[in-house]
Backbone bond lengths (Angstrom), bond angles and torsions (degrees), N, CA, C in turn:
res aa  C-N    CA-C-N  psi(-1)  N-CA   C-N-CA  omega(-1)  CA-C   N-CA-C  phi
1 X - - - 1.468 - - 1.536 111.06 -
2 X 1.353 116.52 -44.33 1.455 120.17 179.42 1.520 110.48 -64.43
3 X 1.359 116.09 -38.20 1.460 120.24 178.53 1.526 111.16 -62.90
4 X 1.346 116.61 -42.65 1.467 120.68 179.82 1.526 110.86 -64.96
5 X 1.344 116.73 -41.15 1.470 120.34 178.00 1.520 110.91 -62.70
6 X 1.353 116.09 -38.98 1.475 119.69 179.04 1.520 110.51 -65.28
7 X 1.346 117.10 -43.52 1.465 121.10 -179.92 1.525 110.93 -62.42
8 X 1.349 116.16 -43.20 1.472 119.97 -179.04 1.524 111.74 -63.42
9 X 1.344 116.44 -39.70 1.463 120.33 -175.83 1.527 112.84 -83.35
10 X 1.332 117.56 -10.82 1.465 120.49 -178.10 1.530 111.56 -128.25
11 X 1.326 116.85 31.02 1.468 121.49 -176.16 1.523 112.17 -58.59
12 X 1.334 116.55 -47.18 1.472 120.29 -177.39 1.524 110.38 -62.09
13 X 1.330 116.34 -44.06 1.462 120.17 -179.35 1.527 111.26 -63.37
14 X 1.325 117.28 -40.96 1.472 121.14 -179.56 1.525 110.67 -64.92
15 X 1.322 116.73 -43.45 1.480 120.14 178.57 1.523 110.23 -63.32
16 X 1.333 115.53 -44.44 1.466 119.70 179.77 1.525 111.41 -63.39
17 X 1.330 116.44 -39.53 1.462 120.55 178.38 1.530 110.66 -63.21
18 X 1.324 116.08 -40.74 1.472 120.79 178.99 1.530 110.96 -63.32
19 X 1.327 116.33 -45.62 1.470 120.49 179.46 1.527 110.40 -63.82
20 X 1.339 116.30 -39.22 1.469 120.60 179.46 1.527 111.11 -63.75
21 X 1.329 116.24 -41.98 1.476 120.40 177.95 1.523 110.73 -61.33
22 X 1.333 116.48 -42.61 1.472 119.94 176.47 1.527 111.17 -61.81
23 X 1.343 115.15 -39.79 1.466 119.26 -179.97 1.523 110.77 -64.64
24 X 1.334 116.59 -42.14 1.461 120.36 177.54 1.525 110.87 -62.30
25 X 1.308 115.56 -38.24 1.468 120.13 178.52 1.529 110.23 -60.76
26 X 1.336 116.60 -46.17 1.456 120.45 -179.34 1.532 111.33 -66.29
27 X 1.347 116.52 -36.49 1.459 119.97 -179.80 1.523 111.22 -61.61
28 X 1.328 117.20 -41.79 1.462 121.50 -173.55 1.529 114.15 -94.19
29 X 1.347 116.66 -22.05 1.462 118.22 -172.51 1.527 114.53 -120.64
30 X 1.321 116.75 0.20 1.464 118.51 178.84 1.534 109.93 -71.33
31 X 1.310 116.01 126.04 1.477 120.17 -176.61 1.526 113.23 -120.13
32 X 1.327 117.79 -14.16 1.467 120.72 -178.95 1.526 108.84 -77.82
33 X 1.333 116.94 112.68 1.457 121.99 -171.44 1.524 112.55 -60.56
34 X 1.331 115.75 -36.47 1.468 120.74 -175.57 1.524 111.75 -61.44
35 X 1.326 115.13 -44.64 1.463 119.56 -175.45 1.533 112.80 -99.12
36 X 1.320 116.76 -11.38 1.453 120.84 -170.02 1.528 112.34 -61.37
37 X 1.334 116.53 -46.18 1.465 120.15 -176.49 1.521 111.52 -63.49
38 X 1.328 115.81 -45.67 1.474 120.17 -179.82 1.528 110.49 -62.99
39 X 1.337 116.20 -48.08 1.464 120.72 -177.49 1.524 110.82 -63.46
40 X 1.336 116.13 -40.51 1.454 118.96 179.94 1.519 111.75 -65.10
41 X 1.326 116.95 -41.27 1.472 120.18 179.16 1.526 111.10 -62.56
42 X 1.336 114.88 -44.58 1.474 118.96 177.49 1.530 110.14 -63.47
43 X 1.329 116.42 -41.43 1.465 120.44 -179.10 1.515 111.54 -63.66
44 X 1.351 116.55 -42.42 1.465 119.66 177.47 1.529 111.17 -59.32
45 X 1.328 115.48 -40.76 1.474 120.06 179.31 1.528 111.29 -63.74
46 X 1.332 115.60 -42.84 1.471 120.14 179.62 1.525 110.43 -64.44
47 X 1.345 116.75 -43.69 1.471 120.38 -179.66 1.528 110.31 -62.98
48 X 1.334 116.75 -42.88 1.471 120.63 178.95 1.528 110.69 -62.70
49 X 1.353 116.09 -43.28 1.472 120.38 178.67 1.526 110.96 -62.83
50 X 1.333 115.70 -39.61 1.472 120.14 179.78 1.519 111.06 -64.16
51 X 1.342 116.18 -42.54 1.472 119.83 179.46 1.530 110.72 -62.63
52 X 1.345 116.23 -45.41 1.465 119.81 178.84 1.536 111.17 -62.98
53 X 1.331 116.72 -40.51 1.465 120.09 179.84 1.522 111.14 -62.18
54 X 1.331 116.07 -45.35 1.474 120.33 -178.68 1.514 110.54 -62.49
55 X 1.350 116.38 -45.16 1.469 120.08 -175.52 1.525 112.04 -73.15
56 X 1.327 116.54 -44.35 1.468 120.66 -171.83 1.526 112.87 -86.53
57 X 1.343 117.22 -37.25 1.466 119.99 -173.73 1.523 114.01 -109.80
58 X 1.331 116.93 -52.33 1.467 120.22 -169.04 1.531 112.96 -69.20
59 X 1.325 118.08 -49.00 1.467 120.44 -178.20 1.530 111.68 -61.68
60 X 1.359 119.65 -47.42 1.480 119.01 176.04 1.533 112.55 -60.73
61 X 1.350 116.46 -35.93 1.465 119.84 179.54 1.523 111.02 -65.69
62 X 1.339 116.82 -42.01 1.463 120.74 178.52 1.522 110.66 -62.98
63 X 1.326 116.49 -42.46 1.465 120.59 178.30 1.526 111.46 -62.52
64 X 1.340 115.12 -42.37 1.467 119.50 179.42 1.527 110.88 -64.13
65 X 1.342 116.63 -42.80 1.468 120.62 178.77 1.523 111.14 -61.47
66 X 1.333 116.71 -38.91 1.459 120.87 -179.82 1.523 110.60 -65.50
67 X 1.336 116.53 -43.30 1.467 120.83 177.71 1.527 110.55 -63.67
68 X 1.345 116.66 -45.38 1.454 120.86 -179.38 1.527 111.16 -64.96
69 X 1.349 116.32 -35.40 1.462 119.96 179.85 1.519 110.58 -65.96
70 X 1.334 116.59 -38.92 1.464 120.70 176.72 1.528 110.24 -62.03
71 X 1.336 116.14 -44.49 1.466 120.46 178.57 1.525 111.16 -62.92
72 X 1.336 116.60 -43.86 1.468 120.99 -179.59 1.523 110.97 -62.82
73 X 1.328 117.46 -43.03 1.470 121.00 178.45 1.525 111.39 -61.84
74 X 1.330 116.41 -37.41 1.475 120.40 176.75 1.523 110.72 -64.12
75 X 1.329 116.55 -40.46 1.464 120.42 179.93 1.527 111.05 -66.82
76 X 1.335 116.79 -38.47 1.467 119.61 177.17 1.529 111.48 -66.34
77 X 1.328 116.81 -34.97 1.469 120.29 176.59 1.528 110.51 -64.58
78 X 1.339 116.70 -42.33 1.472 120.54 176.34 1.527 110.51 -63.37
79 X 1.329 115.02 -42.20 1.460 120.65 -179.64 1.524 110.44 -60.56
80 X 1.326 116.31 -44.68 1.466 120.75 179.39 1.532 110.58 -64.49
81 X 1.322 116.91 -40.02 1.463 120.04 178.33 1.520 112.36 -61.51
82 X 1.328 116.67 -42.15 1.471 120.69 -179.19 1.531 111.51 -67.92
83 X 1.331 116.82 -46.05 1.467 118.64 -177.69 1.529 110.66 -71.71
84 X 1.320 117.08 -28.94 1.462 120.71 175.78 1.531 110.42 -64.96
85 X 1.334 115.77 -36.37 1.472 119.65 175.89 1.525 110.79 -66.36
86 X 1.329 116.81 -36.06 1.467 119.92 177.84 1.530 111.15 -65.68
87 X 1.336 116.47 -33.93 1.462 120.49 -178.74 1.519 111.28 -80.62
88 X 1.323 116.72 -48.15 1.469 120.23 -173.06 1.527 114.16 -101.79
89 X 1.342 116.84 -33.38 1.465 119.14 -175.19 1.515 114.76 -76.83
90 X 1.324 116.93 -25.82 1.466 119.59 -177.67 1.529 110.93 -79.86
91 X 1.323 116.39 -42.28 1.470 120.20 -177.53 1.525 111.19 -79.63
92 X 1.331 117.08 -45.90 1.475 121.22 -177.80 1.522 110.09 -129.26
93 X 1.348 117.74 72.43 1.462 119.88 -178.55 1.526 111.28 -63.25
94 X 1.339 115.03 142.48 1.473 122.87 177.01 1.527 112.53 63.65
95 X 1.328 117.68 20.69 1.460 120.69 178.44 1.531 109.86 -86.34
96 X 1.348 116.12 135.23 1.461 120.55 178.26 1.529 111.51 -87.95
97 X 1.324 116.61 -11.07 1.465 121.22 179.92 1.532 109.90 -130.48
98 X 1.352 116.40 70.97 1.469 118.42 -179.30 1.525 111.59 -62.98
99 X 1.315 114.98 149.19 1.458 120.86 -178.93 1.531 110.72 -70.51
100 X 1.314 116.39 144.35 1.458 121.80 174.29 1.524 108.94 -96.94
101 X 1.321 116.57 123.64 1.458 120.92 -176.67 1.522 110.02 -99.85
102 X 1.340 115.72 138.79 1.472 120.05 -176.54 1.527 112.44 -81.72
103 X 1.346 117.63 -28.64 1.460 120.64 179.17 1.522 109.25 -161.22
104 X 1.331 115.90 178.83 1.464 119.79 -175.82 1.523 112.78 -67.70
105 X 1.335 117.19 -30.85 1.465 119.74 178.34 1.526 110.87 -67.35
106 X 1.326 115.93 -38.46 1.461 121.21 178.12 1.526 110.02 -62.87
107 X 1.333 116.23 -44.92 1.467 119.68 178.01 1.525 111.20 -67.17
108 X 1.332 116.98 -42.32 1.463 121.14 -177.28 1.528 111.70 -61.10
109 X 1.323 117.23 -33.72 1.475 120.50 177.45 1.522 110.67 -61.21
110 X 1.344 116.41 -47.17 1.463 120.07 178.87 1.521 111.09 -68.58
111 X 1.338 116.43 -40.80 1.465 120.97 -178.86 1.529 110.68 -62.61
112 X 1.331 116.53 -39.10 1.469 120.84 -178.81 1.522 111.33 -68.22
113 X 1.313 116.74 -28.51 1.469 120.22 -177.49 1.530 112.72 -79.11
114 X 1.336 117.13 -10.37 1.465 121.47 -178.14 1.522 110.25 -86.43
115 X 1.321 115.89 140.16 1.461 121.36 175.83 1.528 108.20 -84.64
116 X 1.337 116.87 104.64 1.461 120.41 -176.50 1.524 113.09 -71.54
117 X 1.327 116.89 -17.71 1.459 120.23 178.04 1.528 111.82 -86.08
118 X 1.308 115.66 -3.38 1.462 120.69 179.93 1.528 109.63 -83.39
119 X 1.327 116.86 150.94 1.459 121.05 177.67 1.524 109.50 -71.17
120 X 1.341 115.54 148.24 1.468 120.51 178.12 1.528 109.99 -57.54
121 X 1.317 116.27 -49.30 1.461 123.13 175.27 1.517 107.78 -144.06
122 X 1.321 116.24 161.32 1.468 120.24 -176.07 1.521 112.02 -60.08
123 X 1.350 116.43 -34.01 1.468 119.43 -176.37 1.531 112.38 -89.92
124 X 1.327 117.66 4.46 1.467 122.05 177.27 1.521 108.74 -115.70
125 X 1.321 116.73 128.44 1.471 120.48 -173.86 1.525 113.22 -76.85
126 X 1.325 117.93 -24.93 1.469 120.41 -175.21 1.534 111.56 -74.00
127 X 1.326 114.68 142.12 1.466 119.98 175.71 1.523 109.86 -86.07
128 X 1.331 115.62 168.24 1.463 119.73 176.64 1.532 110.99 -60.71
129 X 1.320 115.36 -38.61 1.465 119.18 179.57 1.527 111.24 -62.59
130 X 1.321 118.15 -44.23 1.464 120.43 -179.38 1.523 111.62 -65.68
131 X 1.338 116.56 -35.06 1.462 119.82 175.00 1.521 110.57 -64.25
132 X 1.326 116.07 -44.87 1.462 120.47 178.55 1.525 111.11 -58.91
133 X 1.305 116.75 -44.48 1.470 121.01 -178.94 1.526 111.07 -64.92
134 X 1.337 116.27 -37.09 1.462 120.53 177.44 1.532 110.79 -64.60
135 X 1.332 116.42 -46.89 1.461 120.46 178.26 1.530 110.88 -64.71
136 X 1.332 116.57 -38.66 1.460 120.41 179.19 1.528 110.92 -59.86
137 X 1.328 117.08 -43.93 1.469 120.38 179.94 1.530 110.98 -63.84
138 X 1.322 116.45 -40.63 1.469 120.03 179.26 1.531 111.05 -66.78
139 X 1.325 116.39 -41.23 1.469 121.09 177.78 1.523 110.36 -62.49
140 X 1.311 116.17 -44.92 1.465 120.85 -179.42 1.530 111.43 -61.34
141 X 1.330 116.21 -41.93 1.471 120.22 179.25 1.529 111.45 -63.54
142 X 1.336 116.39 -42.54 1.469 120.09 -179.71 1.523 110.82 -66.75
143 X 1.328 116.84 -42.21 1.469 120.63 -179.55 1.526 110.43 -62.15
144 X 1.320 117.53 -44.42 1.462 120.72 179.14 1.528 111.09 -64.52
145 X 1.333 116.11 -37.88 1.465 120.62 177.55 1.531 110.68 -63.20
146 X 1.322 115.65 -41.90 1.467 120.03 179.56 1.527 111.67 -68.01
147 X 1.321 116.52 -39.76 1.464 119.56 179.77 1.526 111.72 -65.59
148 X 1.328 117.05 -26.87 1.464 120.04 174.41 1.529 111.46 -66.15
149 X 1.339 116.06 -20.17 1.464 121.48 179.45 1.532 110.67 -103.58
150 X 1.324 116.29 33.42 1.470 121.46 -172.14 1.525 113.42 -57.05
151 X 1.334 117.76 -29.53 1.465 119.76 -178.17 1.534 112.19 -69.46
152 X 1.329 117.23 -15.04 1.468 121.24 179.63 1.530 112.11 -103.27
153 X 1.328 117.01 1.39 1.461 121.01 -177.41 1.518 110.88 -96.29
154 X 1.327 115.61 151.32 1.458 120.16 173.24 1.525 109.19 -76.70
155 X 1.330 115.90 167.77 1.468 119.62 180.00 1.527 110.89 -61.65
156 X 1.338 117.06 -41.90 1.462 120.33 -179.49 1.523 111.24 -64.66
157 X 1.325 117.10 -42.07 1.464 120.62 178.72 1.523 110.65 -62.12
158 X 1.326 115.79 -44.44 1.466 120.30 -179.24 1.526 111.28 -65.30
159 X 1.322 116.29 -41.30 1.458 121.29 -179.99 1.531 110.51 -64.37
160 X 1.324 117.48 -45.97 1.467 121.51 -178.43 1.527 111.22 -66.85
161 X 1.328 117.27 -41.36 1.468 120.58 -179.93 1.531 111.06 -66.70
162 X 1.330 117.15 -36.43 1.470 120.71 177.58 1.525 110.54 -64.06
163 X 1.345 116.71 -39.35 1.464 120.63 176.26 1.534 110.29 -65.20
164 X 1.327 116.81 -42.41 1.467 121.57 -177.08 1.519 111.11 -63.75
165 X 1.339 116.97 -43.72 1.461 120.17 -175.68 1.531 111.60 -66.29
166 X 1.348 116.36 -21.19 1.470 120.46 178.22 1.531 112.45 -99.23
167 X 1.328 117.45 2.97 1.460 121.37 -174.50 1.523 112.03 -68.66
168 X 1.325 115.00 160.05 1.469 120.29 -179.21 1.519 111.47 -63.87
169 X 1.320 116.81 -36.90 1.467 120.27 -178.64 1.523 111.73 -60.75
170 X 1.344 117.28 -37.33 1.461 120.35 -177.99 1.523 113.32 -89.17
171 X 1.311 117.67 -19.37 1.467 119.40 -173.76 1.527 114.56 -108.25
172 X 1.346 117.32 -16.23 1.465 119.92 -175.90 1.529 111.69 -114.78
173 X 1.326 115.59 148.74 1.465 120.09 173.91 1.526 109.23 -69.66
174 X 1.334 115.96 150.15 1.461 120.79 179.08 1.521 109.09 -88.44
175 X 1.338 115.93 114.00 1.470 121.82 177.01 1.527 107.97 -109.43
176 X 1.343 116.65 98.57 1.466 119.46 -172.58 1.521 114.22 -67.37
177 X 1.321 113.70 154.20 1.468 122.24 170.84 1.525 107.72 -72.78
178 X 1.337 116.86 123.41 1.468 121.63 -178.48 1.522 109.08 -92.45
179 X 1.301 115.38 116.72 1.463 119.91 -177.61 1.521 111.46 -77.08
180 X 1.323 115.10 150.82 1.464 121.18 173.07 1.511 115.79 82.89
181 X 1.341 117.30 7.69 1.465 119.11 179.14 1.532 109.96 -75.14
182 X 1.314 117.87 142.04 1.476 120.07 175.21 1.526 110.22 -61.24
183 X 1.316 118.07 142.82 1.475 121.95 -177.66 1.515 113.59 -55.75
184 X 1.342 117.16 -31.94 1.463 119.38 -175.40 1.531 113.09 -73.12
185 X 1.318 118.57 -17.66 1.470 119.85 -179.46 1.531 112.60 -117.23
186 X 1.321 116.93 0.38 1.467 119.04 -175.32 1.526 112.41 -62.65
187 X 1.363 116.64 -30.20 1.461 120.26 -179.35 1.521 112.64 -70.69
188 X 1.323 117.04 -17.41 1.471 120.16 179.45 1.524 111.41 -83.65
189 X 1.318 116.35 -3.85 1.457 121.47 177.23 1.536 108.91 -118.67
190 X 1.320 117.28 73.24 1.474 119.30 -177.85 1.532 110.94 -63.75
191 X 1.311 116.18 144.27 1.463 120.58 177.93 1.532 109.26 -138.89
192 X 1.307 115.55 160.31 1.470 120.83 178.47 1.530 110.81 -124.32
193 X 1.327 115.78 28.54 1.466 119.26 -174.53 1.529 112.25 -62.86
194 X 1.323 116.83 -41.17 1.466 119.19 179.51 1.533 110.73 -65.80
195 X 1.335 116.84 -43.48 1.461 120.83 -179.68 1.535 111.06 -63.65
196 X 1.341 115.89 -39.27 1.468 120.03 176.87 1.525 109.95 -63.28
197 X 1.329 116.37 -41.47 1.461 120.58 178.21 1.518 112.02 -61.09
198 X 1.328 117.01 -44.14 1.469 120.84 178.15 1.527 110.65 -62.57
199 X 1.329 116.09 -40.74 1.462 120.85 -179.62 1.531 110.84 -65.61
200 X 1.321 117.23 -41.59 1.473 121.56 177.96 1.522 110.65 -59.21
201 X 1.329 116.35 -44.30 1.463 119.56 -178.01 1.531 111.21 -69.22
202 X 1.326 117.34 -35.86 1.471 120.37 176.40 1.530 110.48 -61.32
203 X 1.336 115.92 -43.54 1.468 120.43 178.19 1.524 110.40 -63.03
204 X 1.326 115.42 -43.02 1.472 121.39 178.68 1.532 110.52 -57.04
205 X 1.325 117.21 -45.18 1.461 121.35 -179.17 1.527 111.86 -67.35
206 X 1.322 116.95 -38.48 1.466 121.05 179.51 1.520 111.97 -65.80
207 X 1.334 116.68 -43.57 1.464 120.15 -179.77 1.525 110.36 -69.36
208 X 1.326 116.48 -38.93 1.469 119.76 177.16 1.533 110.10 -62.88
209 X 1.337 116.84 -36.69 1.467 121.45 178.64 1.530 110.51 -64.27
210 X 1.332 117.39 -38.30 1.467 121.73 179.50 1.529 109.92 -67.10
211 X 1.313 116.87 -40.51 1.462 120.90 -176.42 1.509 113.50 -71.82
212 X 1.328 117.94 -20.67 1.464 120.71 -177.90 1.528 111.25 -72.60
Protein backbone atom coordinates (compact mmCIF):
# COMPACT_ATOMS: atom_id res chain seq x y z
CA UNK A 1 0.00 0.00 0.00
CA UNK A 2 2.81 2.43 0.90
CA UNK A 3 4.60 1.54 -2.34
CA UNK A 4 1.45 2.27 -4.39
CA UNK A 5 0.95 5.61 -2.61
CA UNK A 6 4.58 6.53 -3.34
CA UNK A 7 4.20 5.63 -7.04
CA UNK A 8 0.97 7.65 -7.34
CA UNK A 9 2.48 10.73 -5.70
CA UNK A 10 5.76 10.55 -7.65
CA UNK A 11 4.57 9.43 -11.09
CA UNK A 12 6.19 12.30 -13.00
CA UNK A 13 9.53 11.82 -11.25
CA UNK A 14 9.52 8.06 -11.91
CA UNK A 15 8.76 8.54 -15.62
CA UNK A 16 11.44 11.21 -15.89
CA UNK A 17 13.95 8.98 -14.10
CA UNK A 18 13.18 6.14 -16.52
CA UNK A 19 13.65 8.38 -19.57
CA UNK A 20 16.90 9.74 -18.09
CA UNK A 21 18.25 6.22 -17.57
CA UNK A 22 17.46 5.39 -21.20
CA UNK A 23 19.20 8.58 -22.28
CA UNK A 24 22.30 7.68 -20.27
CA UNK A 25 22.26 4.25 -21.87
CA UNK A 26 22.23 5.77 -25.36
CA UNK A 27 24.98 8.25 -24.45
CA UNK A 28 27.38 5.52 -23.33
CA UNK A 29 26.33 2.56 -25.48
CA UNK A 30 25.14 3.98 -28.78
CA UNK A 31 27.40 2.62 -31.53
CA UNK A 32 25.46 3.25 -34.76
CA UNK A 33 27.22 6.26 -36.28
CA UNK A 34 24.22 7.40 -38.33
CA UNK A 35 21.90 7.83 -35.38
CA UNK A 36 24.46 8.25 -32.61
CA UNK A 37 24.96 12.02 -32.88
CA UNK A 38 21.24 12.81 -32.97
CA UNK A 39 20.41 10.42 -30.12
CA UNK A 40 23.26 11.71 -27.99
CA UNK A 41 22.22 15.34 -28.47
CA UNK A 42 18.64 14.53 -27.52
CA UNK A 43 19.87 12.47 -24.56
CA UNK A 44 22.08 15.30 -23.31
CA UNK A 45 19.07 17.63 -23.45
CA UNK A 46 16.90 15.18 -21.52
CA UNK A 47 19.60 14.65 -18.86
CA UNK A 48 20.06 18.43 -18.46
CA UNK A 49 16.28 18.92 -18.18
CA UNK A 50 16.08 16.13 -15.59
CA UNK A 51 18.84 17.70 -13.49
CA UNK A 52 17.14 21.11 -13.57
CA UNK A 53 13.77 19.54 -12.71
CA UNK A 54 15.19 17.68 -9.71
CA UNK A 55 17.04 20.73 -8.36
CA UNK A 56 14.45 23.43 -9.07
CA UNK A 57 11.12 21.58 -8.74
CA UNK A 58 11.33 18.10 -7.24
CA UNK A 59 13.56 18.65 -4.19
CA UNK A 60 11.62 21.77 -3.00
CA UNK A 61 8.35 19.89 -3.58
CA UNK A 62 9.53 16.93 -1.49
CA UNK A 63 10.59 19.28 1.31
CA UNK A 64 7.24 21.07 1.19
CA UNK A 65 5.34 17.75 1.29
CA UNK A 66 7.38 16.66 4.31
CA UNK A 67 6.61 19.90 6.16
CA UNK A 68 2.92 19.70 5.24
CA UNK A 69 2.79 16.04 6.30
CA UNK A 70 4.15 16.97 9.73
CA UNK A 71 1.49 19.68 10.06
CA UNK A 72 -1.27 17.30 8.90
CA UNK A 73 -0.20 14.61 11.39
CA UNK A 74 -0.32 17.21 14.18
CA UNK A 75 -3.85 18.18 13.16
CA UNK A 76 -4.96 14.53 13.17
CA UNK A 77 -3.49 14.12 16.66
CA UNK A 78 -5.52 17.14 17.84
CA UNK A 79 -8.58 15.75 16.10
CA UNK A 80 -8.18 12.40 17.84
CA UNK A 81 -7.72 14.12 21.20
CA UNK A 82 -10.94 16.12 20.80
CA UNK A 83 -13.09 13.20 19.65
CA UNK A 84 -11.59 10.99 22.35
CA UNK A 85 -12.81 13.54 24.91
CA UNK A 86 -16.29 13.34 23.36
CA UNK A 87 -16.25 9.55 23.76
CA UNK A 88 -14.60 9.18 27.16
CA UNK A 89 -14.62 12.63 28.79
CA UNK A 90 -18.35 13.28 28.54
CA UNK A 91 -19.57 9.98 29.98
CA UNK A 92 -16.77 9.35 32.53
CA UNK A 93 -14.88 12.62 33.10
CA UNK A 94 -11.54 12.34 34.94
CA UNK A 95 -11.67 8.53 34.75
CA UNK A 96 -8.32 6.71 34.62
CA UNK A 97 -9.96 3.56 33.26
CA UNK A 98 -12.35 4.60 30.48
CA UNK A 99 -14.69 1.93 29.17
CA UNK A 100 -13.88 0.20 25.89
CA UNK A 101 -16.87 0.11 23.56
CA UNK A 102 -17.35 -2.71 21.05
CA UNK A 103 -19.47 -0.70 18.57
CA UNK A 104 -21.48 2.48 18.13
CA UNK A 105 -24.66 0.94 19.56
CA UNK A 106 -22.80 0.01 22.74
CA UNK A 107 -21.51 3.57 23.10
CA UNK A 108 -24.87 5.11 22.16
CA UNK A 109 -26.58 3.20 25.00
CA UNK A 110 -24.25 4.76 27.57
CA UNK A 111 -24.34 8.16 25.86
CA UNK A 112 -28.16 8.18 25.87
CA UNK A 113 -28.24 7.44 29.59
CA UNK A 114 -26.17 10.55 30.41
CA UNK A 115 -27.87 13.82 31.31
CA UNK A 116 -26.27 16.28 28.88
CA UNK A 117 -27.77 19.24 30.72
CA UNK A 118 -25.97 18.21 33.88
CA UNK A 119 -22.67 19.83 34.88
CA UNK A 120 -19.50 17.81 34.29
CA UNK A 121 -18.60 18.25 37.97
CA UNK A 122 -20.05 20.32 40.79
CA UNK A 123 -17.11 22.74 40.72
CA UNK A 124 -17.30 23.21 36.92
CA UNK A 125 -20.03 25.46 35.53
CA UNK A 126 -20.14 23.97 32.02
CA UNK A 127 -22.66 21.26 31.19
CA UNK A 128 -21.88 18.13 29.20
CA UNK A 129 -23.77 19.60 26.27
CA UNK A 130 -21.70 22.80 26.26
CA UNK A 131 -18.50 20.75 26.37
CA UNK A 132 -19.72 18.67 23.44
CA UNK A 133 -20.55 21.79 21.44
CA UNK A 134 -17.12 23.26 22.20
CA UNK A 135 -15.35 20.09 21.03
CA UNK A 136 -17.63 19.90 17.99
CA UNK A 137 -16.64 23.41 16.89
CA UNK A 138 -12.94 22.61 17.31
CA UNK A 139 -13.32 19.34 15.38
CA UNK A 140 -15.18 21.10 12.59
CA UNK A 141 -12.49 23.78 12.29
CA UNK A 142 -9.70 21.18 12.10
CA UNK A 143 -11.56 19.08 9.52
CA UNK A 144 -12.16 22.10 7.28
CA UNK A 145 -8.51 23.10 7.65
CA UNK A 146 -7.41 19.62 6.62
CA UNK A 147 -9.78 19.51 3.66
CA UNK A 148 -8.20 22.74 2.41
CA UNK A 149 -4.98 20.69 2.16
CA UNK A 150 -6.65 17.93 0.13
CA UNK A 151 -3.75 17.67 -2.34
CA UNK A 152 -1.52 16.44 0.52
CA UNK A 153 -4.00 13.89 1.89
CA UNK A 154 -4.23 10.21 1.08
CA UNK A 155 -7.40 8.80 -0.45
CA UNK A 156 -8.42 7.20 2.86
CA UNK A 157 -7.86 10.44 4.78
CA UNK A 158 -9.88 12.41 2.25
CA UNK A 159 -12.68 9.85 2.23
CA UNK A 160 -12.92 9.71 6.04
CA UNK A 161 -12.79 13.50 6.45
CA UNK A 162 -15.53 13.95 3.82
CA UNK A 163 -17.74 11.53 5.79
CA UNK A 164 -16.95 13.36 9.06
CA UNK A 165 -17.78 16.82 7.72
CA UNK A 166 -21.24 15.54 6.69
CA UNK A 167 -21.85 13.64 9.94
CA UNK A 168 -24.82 14.29 12.20
CA UNK A 169 -22.59 15.42 15.06
CA UNK A 170 -21.13 18.26 12.95
CA UNK A 171 -24.25 19.22 11.03
CA UNK A 172 -27.11 18.89 13.54
CA UNK A 173 -27.95 20.71 16.77
CA UNK A 174 -27.75 18.61 19.93
CA UNK A 175 -31.24 18.05 21.36
CA UNK A 176 -30.70 16.18 24.64
CA UNK A 177 -32.88 13.45 26.07
CA UNK A 178 -34.75 15.03 29.01
CA UNK A 179 -34.88 12.69 31.96
CA UNK A 180 -37.90 12.31 34.21
CA UNK A 181 -40.57 13.30 31.70
CA UNK A 182 -43.95 11.57 32.10
CA UNK A 183 -44.46 8.88 29.42
CA UNK A 184 -47.56 10.60 28.06
CA UNK A 185 -45.67 13.76 27.04
CA UNK A 186 -42.22 12.38 26.24
CA UNK A 187 -43.05 12.23 22.51
CA UNK A 188 -43.61 15.99 22.46
CA UNK A 189 -39.97 16.50 23.37
CA UNK A 190 -38.10 14.93 20.44
CA UNK A 191 -34.37 14.42 20.93
CA UNK A 192 -31.47 13.14 18.86
CA UNK A 193 -29.14 12.19 21.69
CA UNK A 194 -28.78 8.57 20.62
CA UNK A 195 -28.14 9.53 16.98
CA UNK A 196 -25.53 12.09 18.08
CA UNK A 197 -23.86 9.41 20.19
CA UNK A 198 -23.70 7.01 17.24
CA UNK A 199 -22.28 9.77 15.04
CA UNK A 200 -19.60 10.64 17.63
CA UNK A 201 -18.47 7.02 17.82
CA UNK A 202 -18.37 6.70 14.01
CA UNK A 203 -16.10 9.76 13.86
CA UNK A 204 -13.95 8.31 16.64
CA UNK A 205 -13.49 5.07 14.69
CA UNK A 206 -12.67 6.89 11.44
CA UNK A 207 -10.01 9.09 13.03
CA UNK A 208 -8.52 6.14 14.90
CA UNK A 209 -8.38 4.27 11.56
CA UNK A 210 -6.42 7.17 10.00
CA UNK A 211 -3.94 7.27 12.87
CA UNK A 212 -3.16 3.56 12.67
